[in-house]
Each structure stands twice: as C-alpha cells, then as structure tokens.
C-alpha angles and dihedrals in degrees: 000000000000124000094253092056091049092050092049094049092046091050092051091044090057092043096240124148117220089253093052092049091046090054092051093050096038093238133112126271087240089061090053090049092050091050093050092047092048092242091123138359130235118251120248093266092055091044089056090047091051092048090051093046094049094035093234130127124257086238090062091051101045111014097090094043106082094177091057091048089053093051092049093050092050089053090051092051091050091051092051091049090049091050091053091046092054091046092051093049090053092049092048090050092050090049090051093050093048092047092050091048091051090049089052091239092152093056096068132074112256133180124256091258092059092051092048091052091047091049091052091048092049094046094046095087091051089058090058091044090054090053090050097048099041 
C-alpha cells in the first residue's frame, strides 16, 4: 500500500475532511489531495504531524514506500551539505577578518567603496545563517 492510500484511509477512518486535516497541519487542502493521490509527498515535519494526529508510527506510514524513503534520504543529504557549506562560509569569513586585522587593514583610511565591500563580506555569513535558521 502506498503512502497516499494510507493517508486517505486514515483520514476517512478519523472522519476528517481534507479541509479539516489541512487546518490541523497548517497546509492547504490541495496539498492533502496531492499527498493522497501520490502526486507529491509530505515533508518530514508533516509526516510527524500526521503520525501524531492519527496515532500511528512513522514506520507504518513510510516503511513500505521505498520511493518516499529515497526522497527523504536525499533531503537529509542536501541538508547536511548545506550545513557544511554554511559552516565553511563562516570559517572563511573569520579567517578573512583575522587576516585583515593582522595586516592592520583597519588602521588605514579607506574610501567608502572599500568599507561597503568589507561590510558585504562580513555580513555574507549572516545571510546564510538566516537561511539555515528560518
């Protein structure tokens, strides 16, 4: 049995309409419909929400669906790569700041353009951190 069929039968078993379920999970009714028709799959957060709502295990929902397991593992790999990318950007920025401090860059008079570029370079890691934490 595929995930969509399980979700549809669980929803009907608990007497929820697609709109009611969508309200409980803070998604659209179209998303519920796509999940139930196997046109898309819920993300891990919604899978956990569904398992809590229906009082079933995640194993029950995803164990028999190999395609879904593959999609979830690819998402996990992408998240790990993104974490390392953010970490490396932060390290490079810190290295740049330390190098400029050692070279006494901050002791000399520079034009506004130089300070704007430096500001962008120094704020660049915070942009990636905001993507990670939002």
